[in-house]
C-alpha positions in Angstrom: -55.0 46.3 -11.8 -54.7 48.3 -8.7 -51.8 46.6 -7.0 -49.8 46.9 -10.2 -50.6 50.7 -10.6 -49.5 51.0 -6.8 -46.3 49.0 -7.6 -45.6 51.2 -10.3 -46.3 54.6 -8.6 -44.2 53.3 -5.6 -41.3 52.6 -8.0 -41.7 56.0 -9.9 -41.6 57.7 -6.4 -38.6 55.9 -5.4 -36.8 56.6 -8.6 -37.5 60.4 -8.1 -36.1 60.5 -4.4 -33.1 58.2 -5.2 -30.0 60.4 -4.6 -27.1 58.6 -6.5 -23.9 58.4 -4.3 -21.7 59.4 -7.0 -19.5 62.2 -6.1 -20.8 62.3 -2.3 -18.3 62.7 0.4 -19.0 60.3 3.2 -17.0 59.8 6.5 -17.0 56.1 8.1 -15.8 55.8 11.7 -14.6 52.2 12.4 -13.8 51.7 8.7 -10.8 49.3 8.9 -13.1 46.0 9.5 -16.3 44.6 9.6 -19.2 46.5 8.5 -17.1 49.8 8.4 -15.1 48.4 5.8 -17.9 46.8 3.8 -19.5 50.3 3.7 -16.4 51.7 2.3 -15.9 49.2 -0.5 -19.7 49.4 -1.4 -19.6 53.1 -1.3 -16.6 53.0 -3.6 -18.3 50.9 -6.1 -21.4 53.4 -6.0 -19.0 56.4 -6.8 -18.7 57.8 -3.3 -15.8 59.7 -2.2 -14.6 58.2 1.1 -13.1 59.6 4.5 -12.0 56.4 6.5 -11.3 56.7 10.3 -10.1 54.0 12.8 -7.5 54.0 15.4 -4.8 51.9 13.7 -3.1 53.9 10.7 -1.9 50.6 9.1 -5.5 48.9 9.0 -6.9 52.0 7.6 -4.2 52.5 4.8 -4.8 48.9 3.7 -8.8 49.5 3.4 -7.8 52.9 1.9 -5.7 51.0 -0.8 -8.6 48.4 -1.5 -11.0 51.6 -1.9 -8.4 53.2 -4.5 -8.3 50.0 -6.2 -12.0 50.2 -7.0 -11.3 53.5 -8.6 -12.6 56.0 -5.8 -11.1 58.8 -3.8 -10.1 58.0 -0.1 -8.7 60.0 2.5 -7.4 58.1 5.6 -7.5 59.9 9.1 -6.4 57.9 12.0 -9.0 58.8 14.6 -9.7 57.6 18.3 -13.5 58.6 18.3 -13.1 58.8 22.2 -11.3 62.0 21.8 -13.6 64.9 20.8 -10.5 66.7 19.3 -9.7 64.1 17.1 -13.2 63.6 15.9 -13.4 67.5 15.3 -10.2 67.0 13.3 -11.5 64.5 11.0 -14.5 66.6 10.2 -12.1 69.3 9.6 -9.9 67.6 7.5 -12.9 66.1 5.3 -14.2 69.8 4.7 -10.7 70.9 3.9 -9.8 68.2 1.6 -13.3 67.8 -0.2 -14.9 71.0 0.5 -18.2 69.3 1.6 -19.5 66.7 4.0 -22.4 64.7 2.8 -22.8 61.7 5.0 -21.5 61.0 8.4 -21.6 57.3 9.4 -21.0 57.1 13.0 -20.1 53.3 13.3 -17.0 52.6 15.8 -17.9 51.0 18.6 -17.3 48.0 21.2 -19.1 44.9 22.9 -18.3 42.7 25.6 -20.1 39.9 27.4 -21.1 39.5 30.9 -24.0 39.5 33.3 -25.2 43.1 34.3 -24.7 42.2 38.0 -21.0 41.4 37.1 -19.9 43.9 34.5 -16.7 45.5 35.5 -16.4 49.4 35.7 -13.5 49.4 33.1 -15.7 47.4 30.5 -18.6 49.6 31.1 -16.8 53.0 30.6 -15.1 51.5 27.6 -18.5 50.9 26.0 -19.9 54.4 27.1 -16.8 56.2 25.8 -17.0 54.3 22.2 -20.6 53.4 21.7 -22.1 56.7 23.3 -19.5 59.4 23.5 -18.1 58.7 20.3 -21.3 58.7 18.3 -22.2 62.3 20.1 -18.7 63.5 19.2 -19.4 62.5 15.4 -22.8 64.1 15.5 -21.8 67.3 16.9 -18.9 67.8 14.6 -20.9 67.1 11.6 -24.2 69.0 12.2 -22.8 72.5 12.1 -20.9 71.6 8.8 -24.2 70.1 7.5 -26.4 73.0 8.9 -24.2 75.5 6.8 -24.6 73.4 3.6 -28.3 72.9 3.9 -27.9 69.0 3.3 -26.3 66.1 4.8 -27.1 62.6 6.2 -26.1 61.4 9.5 -26.4 57.6 10.2 -25.7 56.1 13.7 -25.0 52.5 14.2 -27.5 51.0 17.0 -28.5 47.4 17.2 -31.5 45.4 17.2 -30.2 44.7 20.9 -31.2 48.4 21.6 -34.8 47.2 21.1 -34.5 43.6 22.6 -32.4 42.6 25.6 -30.3 39.6 25.2 -28.7 37.5 27.9 -25.1 38.4 28.9 -25.0 41.8 26.8 -27.0 44.1 28.8 -24.4 47.0 28.9 -24.0 46.8 25.2 -27.7 46.7 24.7 -28.2 49.8 26.8 -25.7 51.9 24.8 -27.3 51.0 21.5 -30.7 51.9 23.1 -29.2 55.2 23.7 -27.9 55.6 20.2 -31.3 55.0 18.8 -33.4 57.1 21.0 -30.7 60.2 20.7 -30.8 59.6 16.8 -34.7 59.8 16.8 -34.5 63.2 19.1 -31.7 64.4 16.7 -33.9 63.5 13.6 -37.0 65.5 15.0 -34.6 68.3 15.7 -32.8 68.6 12.4 -35.7 67.5 10.2 -38.9 68.8 11.7 -38.3 71.3 14.3 -35.5 73.3 12.7 -35.9 71.9 9.2 -32.3 72.2 8.2 -32.3 69.8 5.0 -30.1 67.4 7.2 -31.4 63.8 7.3 -31.1 61.4 10.1 -31.1 57.6 10.5 -30.2 54.8 12.7 -29.3 51.2 11.6 -30.1 48.2 13.4 -28.1 45.3 12.5 -28.6 41.8 13.9 -25.6 39.7 14.6 -22.8 40.3 11.8 -20.2 38.0 10.8 -17.2 40.3 11.5 -13.9 40.3 13.6 -15.9 41.2 16.9 -16.3 37.3 17.4 -12.5 37.1 17.4 -11.7 40.2 19.7 -14.9 40.5 21.9 -14.2 40.2 25.6 -16.0 37.3 27.0 -15.6 37.8 31.0 -18.8 35.9 32.3 -17.7 34.1 35.3 -18.7 30.9 33.9 -15.9 31.0 31.5 -17.6 29.0 28.6 -18.2 30.1 25.2 -21.0 32.3 24.3 -23.1 30.9 21.2 -25.0 32.8 18.9 -28.0 30.7 17.9 -29.7 33.1 15.5 -29.2 34.1 11.6 -26.0 36.0 11.1 -25.5 38.5 8.3 -22.5 39.1 6.3 -21.1 42.7 6.6 -21.9 43.3 2.8 -25.5 43.0 3.5 -25.8 45.5 6.0 -23.5 47.9 3.8 -26.0 47.7 0.9 -28.8 48.5 3.4 -27.0 51.5 4.7 -26.2 52.8 1.3 -29.5 52.1 -0.2 -30.6 54.3 2.7 -28.6 57.1 1.6 -29.8 57.0 -1.8 -33.7 56.4 -1.2 -34.1 57.9 2.5 -35.0 55.7 5.4 -35.3 56.9 9.1 -34.7 53.4 10.5 -32.6 50.9 8.7 -33.1 47.4 9.4 -30.9 45.2 7.3 -32.6 41.9 8.4 -36.2 42.7 7.9 -37.6 39.6 9.5 -36.5 40.9 12.8 -39.3 43.2 12.9 -41.6 40.2 13.9 -39.5 39.7 16.8 -39.5 43.3 18.0 -43.5 43.5 17.5 -43.6 40.0 19.5 -41.6 41.7 22.4 -43.9 44.7 22.5 -47.0 42.3 22.7 -45.7 39.6 24.8 -42.4 40.6 26.8 -42.5 37.7 29.1 -42.6 35.1 26.4 -39.9 37.1 24.4 -37.8 37.0 27.4 -38.0 33.3 27.7 -37.1 33.0 23.8 -34.0 35.1 24.2 -32.3 32.5 26.5 -32.4 30.2 23.5 -30.9 33.0 21.4 -27.6 33.5 23.5 -26.8 31.0 26.0 -23.6 30.3 27.9 -22.5 26.8 27.5 -19.8 24.7 26.7 -18.7 24.2 23.0 -20.2 21.1 21.2 -19.0 19.3 18.0 -21.8 21.3 16.2 -20.7 24.6 17.4 -19.3 25.5 14.3 -22.1 25.9 11.9 -21.8 24.7 8.3 -21.0 27.2 5.6 -24.0 28.7 4.3 -26.4 27.8 7.2 -27.0 31.6 8.2 -26.1 30.6 11.8 -22.8 31.2 13.7 -22.5 29.1 17.0 -18.6 29.8 17.2 -17.7 29.8 21.0 -16.3 33.1 22.0 -13.0 32.7 24.2 -13.3 34.3 27.6 -9.5 35.4 27.4 -9.7 37.8 24.5 -9.4 41.5 24.9 -12.4 44.3 24.2 -12.9 45.1 20.6 -12.2 48.6 19.8 -12.8 49.8 16.4 
């Protein structure tokens, strides 16, 4: 009987703590595709009012139309998160239009594939500007608004790769490690030192089936396709995890819970984990089996070495 009683108590506690998204104002950067778009559509289904930000106005308006078709309000604000003034304008427009800011989802980012040794400065600076500075600009624009309100929730997109290094994505992993540790410090400052009423979370997706596979820069000197030999999630799965954490607060959002075991293994046996990681992402020629069957939860598509870097 005790396990049943504990389960009931836990369920009641979650019900009391649940904060419905209905009517809440949520800003999403990188909203034009992938996880950002999925969060926008799921947020619309849950009754949120959405402010959508990305660089390309046409893509943004398309997603805004999808959100409105679901019966939700949507404001599209073309924004390049590398520009502090544009990010500040995004937040100002949100407050001017809706009168409040409940959730700031700093998601826009980029990725490229190369060894740490040979990573080019232009690619490294691109990642720093998008994955680090873009998130910092979003945080610094949102915090003063939320502090004045006495409430709000900041969610920053990190990655499992911010915890565990993978071959050929070392620079990307470094930017995501920064995001998670910065988010941890921000959470301590706003929730425990100042007690502002502002919540802070980091989301750590694993590999997600998004347009990044078609647009990412694979500049490794071998010139062969990088293959993903690990479970791949759909953007909708990550979106549900993010919005569930808004409704029932989680400081760290792990959309793919089994990855916790790999993170624990890395802490205990880093040498063994390093060897395992070479099986997860390898630079090799495509094979007839490189396109996984639908429903296999694996994605081994080769990534072209000629495609440009992704910018959300």
